[in-house]
N, C-alpha and C positions, 0 to 999 in steps of 0.2 A: 303765707307760710309754705315751705316746701313739703310735699307729702313724704312720709317716711317710706323708706324701701320695704318691699315685701319681705315677710319673715323668711328665714333660711337662704336669701339670695344675697350674694356679695357683689358689689360694684367693682369691676376690674379697672385699675388705673389706665388712663388713656395710653401711656407710654410703655405699658407692660407688653412683653413679647408673648407669642403662644407658647404653650408648654413644650411643643416639638421643637421650636427654635431655642429654647432655653436648654434643651437637652444637649444640643450640639455646641458643647464647650471647645475651646481651643485644643485642649488635651485630647478629646475624642476625635477631633478632625485629624490632628496630626497622627493619632493612633489609627486611623483608617488609611490615611495616604501612605504611611511608611511601609506596612507590609505589602500593600498592592504595588507600589512602585518597586519594592525589591523582587516581587514575583515576576514583574515584567522584565526587569533586568536579567533574572535568572533564566528566562526563555530565550535570551539572545543567541545561544549556541544553535538553536533550531534554524536560524536564518539561512545557514549554509545548507540545510537539508531541503528546504522548500524553495527558496530563492523567488519569492512572490510578495508583492506588497500586501496581498490579502492575507498572509501570515499575521501581520500586526493589526489588521482589522479584526481577525478572529480573536487574537489575544486580548485586544482592547475590549471587545464585546463581551468575552467570557469574564474578564476581570471586573467590568462594570456590573454585570448581572450578579456576579457572586458577592460583590461588595454591597449592592443594594439589598439583597436578602439578608445578609449578615447584619447590616446596620438596622434594618427594620426589626429583626428578631431581637437585637439587643435593646433597641428603643422601646419596643412593646413587651419585652420580657417573655417572648415565646419559649416554650420548652424545645429541647433539642430535636425531639421527633417532630415537632410542628415545623421547625425550619426545614428538616429534610422533607417533609410532606409538600412544602412548597417548591423546594429545590429541584426534585425530580421532574415535574411538569414544566417548569420554567427552563430547565436544561434542554428538554426535548422541543419545546414550543419555539425556541430560538435556534432550531437546528440548521437554519440557513447559514450560521457561521461555520458549522462543521462540514456541510456537504452542499456548497452553493451550486454545483452543476446539477443537482437534482431538484432544485426548487423552481418556483414560478416567478420569473422576473428577478432571480437572485435574493428574494425577500421571503416568500411565502413557502414554507415547507410543505412537502407532499408525503403521501403514504410511503413511497420509495425512500424519501429522506429519513423518516423515522424507522423504517426497516433497516436501512444500511446503518443507522446509528446503534440500534439494538444489536445487531450482529458485530458492528465494529468495535463495541465495547470490549469484545473478546478477541477480535482478529487484527485490529488496527496495530497493535504492538509489533506483530509479526510483519505486517504490510510495510511499515515504516523502516524495518530493519533489512528486509529482503528486496526492496525496490531501490534502485540506484538513484541518487540525487541528480537533478532537482525533481522533487516529487510534485510540485505544482498544486493544483487544486482538484485533481481528479478524484472521482469516487468520494470516500469518506476519509481521506488521508489527513485533513485538517482537524479531525476529531481529537488526535492527541494534544496539540496546543490548546484547543478549546476545553478540553477536559482538565488539563493542568491549571489553566488560567481560571477556570470557573471554580473548581472545587478548592483550589489553592487559595484564591482570595476569599471564598466562604469560610474556610477553616481558620485562616490566618487573622482576618478581621474579627472573627467571632471570639477567638482567644484574647486578642488584644483588647477588646471592649468589655468582656465578661469575666475573663479568669483573673484570679488573684495573682497568679504568676504570669502576668501579661508578657513578660520578656520571652517566654516560650513560643510566642508567635513568630519569632525570628527563625525558628527551626523549620517553618513551612517553606519560606524561600529557599533555604538551604537544600532541602529535600527536592523541591522542584528544580533547582539548579543541577543537582547531581543526575537526575532523570534526564534533563535536557541535554547534558554532556554525554551521558551514555547512549542516547539515541541520536546524537549528532554525528558529525563527521570529524576527521582529523584536523580540519582547518578551524582554528579558534577564531572567534569574533571579538576582537579587542579585549583580550583577556585581562590585560592590566587596567584598562579603564573600568570594566565592568566589575572586577573583583574589589579594587580600591574604593570604588564609588559605593558598592555595597557595604564594605567595612565602615567607611566614613559615615554613611547614614545611620548605620546600625548603632555605632558607638555614640554618636552625638544624640540620637534619639533616646537611648537608655540612659545616658547621663542627664539628659534634660528632664525626662519624665521622673527620674528619682530624685531630682532637685540637686544634683551634684555637678551640674555644668557651670564652670566659672567662666568669667568674660574672656580672659586671655586664651582659654582653650578653644572658645568659638572660632578664633582666627588660627591658632596653632594646629589644631587637628586637620581641618581641610587643607592647610598650606603643606604640611608634611605629606599627607596621603596623596595630595594632587601631585607633588613631585615624584613620589613612588610610582603613581599611575603612569606618568610620562616616562619615566625611566624603565619601568617594567615593560611597557608597550614597545619602546624602542629596542630593548634587549630581545624581546620575543621576535620582532621582525628582523633583526640582524643576526642572531645567534639561534639557528634552528636546533632544537634538542635532539640528542642521539635517539632517545626512545620516543615514538610518536604518541599522541594522546590515546589513552585507552578508550575505545567505543565498542559497543555491543555488535555492530554490524561487522566487525572484523573477525568475530567468532561465529558468525552465522554462514553456513554453506548453503546457499539458496539452490533448490532443485531447479531443473534436472541436471543429471550427470551426462555430459556428451558421450561418455563411454557406453551409456545404455542404448545408443541409437547406432545402427549400421553406418560405416564410413560412406559418405556420398560417392567417393571415388571407385568404391567397389561395384557400384551400379552403372558405371560409365557405359559399358557395352550394351546395357539394355536401352539406352537412349538412342544409340545409333542403329539398333536392330529393330525392336518392336515399336518403339515410339518415333522413328525417324520421320515419318510424314505426318505425325499427329501435332496439331497445334497445342503447345503446353500452356502458354500464356501470351497476353497481349500488353505491351507497354505503350502508353500514350504520353507524349510529352518529352521524350528522350532529348537531352542536350545534343546539339550539333557536334558531330564528330565522335559520338559514343561508339566504341569498338565492341565492349563486352558487357555483360551482365554477370555479377558475381553470385555464386550460390553458396559456396562454403570454403573455409580456409583451414587447411590441415597442416599441423605443426609437428606431429610425432610419428615415428616408424617403428614397428615391432617386428619386422621380418615378414609380415604377412600383408598389412595394409597401412597406408597413411591415414592417420586418424586425427581426431579433434581433441585437444587436451582440456584447455580452459582451466589450467591448474593454478593461475594467479601469477605465474612467472612474468617477467618484463616483456617477453616475446609472444605470451600465450593469452594473457588477460584472463578475465573470468566472465561467466554468463550471469547476468543479474536482471532483475525486473527493472525496466526503465520507468521513469516517472512521466511527467507530462510530456517531455520531450527528451531526445536522446543526448542533446548538448545543451549547454547554458545559453548561448547566443548563436543565432543562425548567421551563416556567411552571406554577404551581400550578393555573391554571385551564384547562390544555390539555385537548383531547378526542382520544379514540382512535377513528379512523374506518377502516373496512375497505372497500377498493374491489375489486370483482371485474368484470373487463373482459369484454365479450361481443362486441359489433360494432365496438368502437373499435380502430383500428390506426393506429400513428404513434410517433414518437420522443418526443412531448411529454407529460410526466407530469401528469395532472390532480391538482390540490391544492387547498387551501382558503385559502391565504395564511398567513403566520406559521408556516411549517412548522418542526417541531423534530426530527422523526425519521422515516425511512422504511425499512421492513423488507418486502422482497419475499417472497412466499409462492408455493407451487406448484412444479412440476417444474422450471421455468426460473429459480428463485430465484438460483442462484449465477451464472448467465450474466447475468441482469439487473442484479445487484449489481456485478459487475465492469465493466459498460458504463454505469454510472449517474453522472452529473454534475449538479451543482446550483449555481445562481446564487442566493446569499444575498440579493443586493441586489434582485433582481426577483422572487425566490421562484418561479423556473422550474426545473423539473426536465427532464433530457434523458436519455434511454435510448437508446444508440447501437444497441443490439441489437433495437430496435423492438418496442414492445408489440404484443400481439395477443390474440385471444380465448383465454381460459383462464387468462391471467396474473392475478395479484393481489397486493396489498400492504397493508400497515398503515401508516397515516399519523397521526402525533401533531402537532396543530397548535393554535394559539391564535389564532384569527382576530380581527383588531381591528375596532372598530365602523366602518360605512361612512361615517358623517356626523359632523360636529361635534356634540358633545353640548350639549344646551340648558343654559344656566346662568342661574338667575334673577338672579344678581348682575351679569350682563353683558348689556346691551341687544342686540337683533338687529343693530343697526348696528355694533357692534364685531365680530361675526362676519364682516360683509362687508368689514371693513377688515384681515382676516388677511393678513399678507404671505407671498408664496410664498417657499420655500426656494430659495436660489441653488445649484443643483446643475448640474455640468458634464454636458451631454448631447451626443450626436453631432450634427454639423451637418446640417440639412435641406437637401436638394438637390431641384430639379425641382418646387417648390411653385408652383401657378398663381398668377398676379397676382390673381385674383379672391378668393382665400382672404384675402389681406391686406386687401383693400378692404372685404370683408364683416366681417372681425374688427374693423376700426375702426368700422364702421357699428353693429355689434351692441353695442359697448361704449361708446358715446356716454354721458356724463354719470356713468360709474362712476369711483369714486375709489380703491378698494382692489383688491388682486389677486383676493381671492376673489370679490368682486362682479363683476368683468370676467369671470372664468372662468364663474361661474354664469350671467351674462347671455348668454354664447355658447350654453351648453346649453339655456337657455330659449328662445332664438331659433330654434334648429334644430328643437327638438321641437315648437314652436308653429307655425312657418311652413311646415314640411316635411310630407311625406305618406309613408306607409309602403307598401311593396310589395316582395315577394321576386322578382317578375317571372316567376312560375311561371304554368302554365296557369290562366286565369281571373283573374289578377291584372293590374294595370295594368302597362304596359311599365316595365321596370327592369333594365338590364343588370348583370351581376355585375362585380366588380373595384373597384379603389380607386385606380388610376393617375391621372396628372394630367388625362388627357383625359376619363376617366370623371367626375371631380369637378367639372370645368368644365362638362360636360353637365348635371349635376344641379344645381350652384349657379346656373347662368346660365338655368336653366328657369323658366318662369311658375309651374309647379307643381314644386317641388323634391321628387323622389321617389327613395326608396331604402330600404334596410334598415339594420341596425346596422353592417354592414360599412362603408358609405359615410359615415354620420353620424359614427361614431366616428373614422374616418380624417380627415374634414374638420375636426372639432372640434379634434383634436390638433393639426393644422397651424395652425389659428387661434390656439391658445393659444401655440404656438411663435413664431408671426409677432409676438405681443406681447412676446416676449423672455423668456417663462416656460418652465420645464421641463414636458414633458407626454409621456406615453406611452399606448399603446393596449393594452388587456387583452382577450383572447378567452377565452370560457369557456362555461359553461352556467348557465342560470337555473333554479333548482330550487325556486323559492317555489310554483310550482304543479305540480311534477312529481308523478306518480302513484306510488303505493306499490308496491314490487316484489311479485312472486309469492312467497309463503312467509310465515312468521310471525316473521321476524327483524326486521321493522321497517325494512327497507331502502328506498331511494328509487331508482326506475329512471329513468335519464337517456336521452333519445332525441335523435336529430339535430335535431328541431324546437325543442329547448330551447337550441339554440346562441345566443349573443349576444355583443356587444362593448361596451365602454365606455372611458372615458378617465380616467386618474388624474393628479392634479397635486399635488406636494408643498407643504405649508404648514408654516411655523415652528411647532414644538411639537405638531404634530398628524400628521406624516408624510404619506404618500400618500393622498389622499382621491378617492373616485370620483365621476364625473359622468356622466349618462346623457342623451345628446342625441337619442336615437332617438324618433320619435313613436310614440304608442300604435298597436297593429295595426289598430284600427278606424278610424284617421284615414287613409282612402284618398282618392286623388285623384278628383275629379268627372270623369265621362266626357262629352265635349263632344258627340259624335255618338251618337245612339241605335242600337241594335243593328239592322242591315238586316233587312228582312222576308225570309222564305224565298221564293225564287222556284225552284219545281221545274223541272228540265230535262226536255225531252220524251223520251219512252221511245223507245229505238232497239233493234231486234232485234239481238242479239249473235250472232255466228257460233258454231257448235258447237266445243266443245273438241276438240283433236286427241286420238287414242287414245294411252293410256299405254303406254310400252314396259315390257316385263318387267324387273324389277330384276335388276341383275347382282351375284351373290353373290361377293365377293372369296375368293380361296383363303385357307385358314386358315395364317396366319403367326404362329408363336409368338414371333418376334423383335419383333413390335409389341405384345407383351402390355403392360398397364398397368404403370407403375413400381412401384406399390404391391404388385403381385403377384410381383415379382421378389425374389429373395433378395439379401443384402448382397453388394457387390462385393468384389473381391479386396482393393482398397486398404483398405476399411473393416476386413476381417478382420485385415489386416496391421497396421493401426494399433492395433487392440484387443490383438493379441498383444504388440506392442512396449510398450504401456502396462502390461500385466500383468507383462511381463519387467522393465520399469524399477521398478515398485512392489515387486517381490520382490528384483530383483537389487541395487538401490542400497542398501537397508538391510543385505542380506547382505554386500555388498561392504564396507560400512563396518565391520561387525562382524569381518570377517576381515582388515581392513587391517593390523592390528599383526602378524599372523602372516605376511602377505605381505611386509611390510617387513623383517622379521627374516630370512626365508628369502632375500630379495633381497640383503640385507647380507652374509650368509654366502656366497652364490653370487658376489657381487663380490669379497669377500676371497679366495676360491679362485682366481678368474681372476687377480687382481693378483698373488698369490704364485707362480703358475705361469708368467706371461708377463713379469713386470716384474723389472728388476735384472740383475746379472751371473749366470752360470751357477752358482757356488757359493751365491748368495743364493737362487736358485730351488730348489736342492736342500734348503737349510736351510729354506726356505718350505713345502716338502712336509712335513718333519717337524713344523714348527710347526703346519701344518694338522691333521696327525694328533693332535697333543697337545691342540689346541683341541676337536676332535671327541670325544675321550675325556673331556676336561673337562666338556663338556656332558652326557655320560652319568653324571656324578657321581663319576668316579675322579680323586682328587687326589694328587700326588706331593709328596714332601718339597721345600721351597723350596731352590733352588740345585742340584738333582739334575741330573746330566749325562744326555745322551741315553740311555747304556746303562743307567744306573740307573733311569730312568723307564721304559725299555723292559721291565725285569724286572717292575716293578710292573704294567704294562699286560697282559703275558702272564699274570701270575698271576691278576689280576682277570678278564681276558678270555680264557678258554682258546681257543687256536688263532688268536689274532690275527697272530702272526708279526712282532711289532714289533722284536724283538731284531735280526733282520737288517737291518731298515730303519734302525735306529739306527746300526749299523756302516757301512752304505753312506752314510749322511749324513755321519758323521765323515770317511769316506774322501773324499767329494766336496768337503767344506769345506777340509780341511787337505791334500789332494793337491797336489803341486808343479804339476801341469797341471790347468786347469779341465776339468770334465766336458763331454762332447759334448751336442749336442742330443738325440741318440738315447738317451744314458744318462738325461737329464732326464726324457724321455717315459716311458721305462721305469719309472724311479722313481716318477713321479706315478700311473702305472697301478697299481703295487703299492700305493701309498698309498691309492688308491680302494678296491682289494681289501681292505686292512686295515680301513679304515672300515666297509666292508660287513659284515666278519666281527665287528667291535667291536659294531655294532648288533644283529646276530642273536644275540649272546651274552648280551643283556639282555632282560628282558621287554618286551612291545610298548608297555606304557604309559610305561616308562622311556625307551624309544626314541623315543617321540613327544614327551615332554617335552624330550629332549635335542635334538630337531630345532629347536624353537623356544626353546631356552633362551638367556638372555642372558649367561651366566656368561663365555664365552669373549669375547664382545664387550667386556664391562666390563673384563676382565683385560688386554685389549690397549690 
């Protein structure tokens, strides 16, 4: 005969599935997949912001983690605070998805990763809006999609699985989609397909889960919505809307304002005077045939100086924080040039034109990158932290040709007839009247825009004379304000250097109604080779120059050079006067020198570089190290802190809330929960006295039998217990809890202190 099974044990059928597998019904699986899929679709507008495949790795990873936590919480019936207690450390533990550049091997997060994530929770929103796309994966910029995918999936799946109004989970993808659109760009990402697919999935899921989905609608709904998606997408591609998509980055004016900085052209004479023989920078790897290095492009004139606007107009562009690179795709013929700064100091970044990427090097690379802004329209870089000696950077550029290419099939006359591009430029103010009259005089007989511009440049370079106004040169004052230009243009011998001629020509072109701008840079056609064997070119202050650029249809901005040759100097009218020696006069003797006074030794006036760091610097360093270690440690300990706080809150509420008999019963309930966390379970439905015998048997010396009797007496007595009796009872409960903990091993006691069993059971 077969032995009977043990009492209290039930044999599980062989084909029975585990409990966790039975929980995953079809309805719950679909309820998990639909919100997650809609959230991933809602993040599609961010593709144009990042333009990197790692964006979707981050989105998939964040959605998977949030879904796993939400599913585990629903299956195990965790309280909301418990789910959050696990969500925060999980979010930071997988920080490699948000800041892959700061991790070890792209997988293991570091202290820097957690530090950037902690700060980025507040600052990433501004960074995404103020940095020009594509953002790439630099810094912690991927924190935004990771945050939306993780917490969006966590909240959406939780509502879908646990809420009575489960359809509210569809609001989460809608909110995520709105945020993604606002932080995106004006370029939509398949809006018809994404929108119609989201609506189709939502409608069919709600109808199916509520039992209202009929067989013919299963085919009709996707068919109709699919046709609408194709038609909507085709319409969006062919018919561009009058009003572009509303995005937040259109309302953000990223600092700095170029008007806050002195016009680079105003310091032109300083380069040719005090910095003439000083090496400003060294450029290594310049493309063959490079003639000039650009420093800044000036597009507005106010009667005093040519300045940089950056107002956002078609011809001026705006200064924005670049992302991982300046352009989406590099040109096949681009060159890699390395710049090392020596004597150069300023906020304007030397470039070659058609810049594609800038990577700063050296000890200040991070500081310079954070303060770097670039204007793609004018190809001008601004470093708010100020470039100085010792800084360096790598520039990838594809400079365009300076002149219109000769074409045998097109006669020279067709080149002169090139029409200028009609580009909106800032209005010129304070231009002298003589500029307009000379522009009309120089362009008489010209029929084409290119011919008119070329005639102005030729007239200035032919009729004018060259002089920097330095010692030994013909008189020539610096500056290019209205008064200085009138003096030069109205003179019998028009004299100046590139500063005045470029400023005057640009104003003449603008008086003709054509767009023009002034570019300042360095002429490296005759620059000397730098010291060393790396083939670099040393640029000095004497290489500074300026020219004018005018845009033409099909050719872009073309340069013009109105400055005369340096050997074209004005003729001196009066010969040098003959030397007339003065008569010698006997000079009086010099007075006796007084002995020098030696100042007393005062260590308080010691040089600053000999002093140690001040107290503020030391305090800042200490706070930085404490933050780098404390924040990750606090994140890791946050689940245990939350659990301990929940149990302490439960203790206070049971002791101080409710009528007196309920507080006595709460004391026994608190004792039972603490014993349950230690792993001691009583029979379901056991009374207080029955449970107390089990406690005293498992925990020798706990003294719970007396507490059970006092609890029954306090609950069922005709008179409610007094406050003194309640305080005494809770004091004895605290003593019993302490004895219960000491009766088990320390590991079991530690696990019980942070166990969730009592929280789940209540």
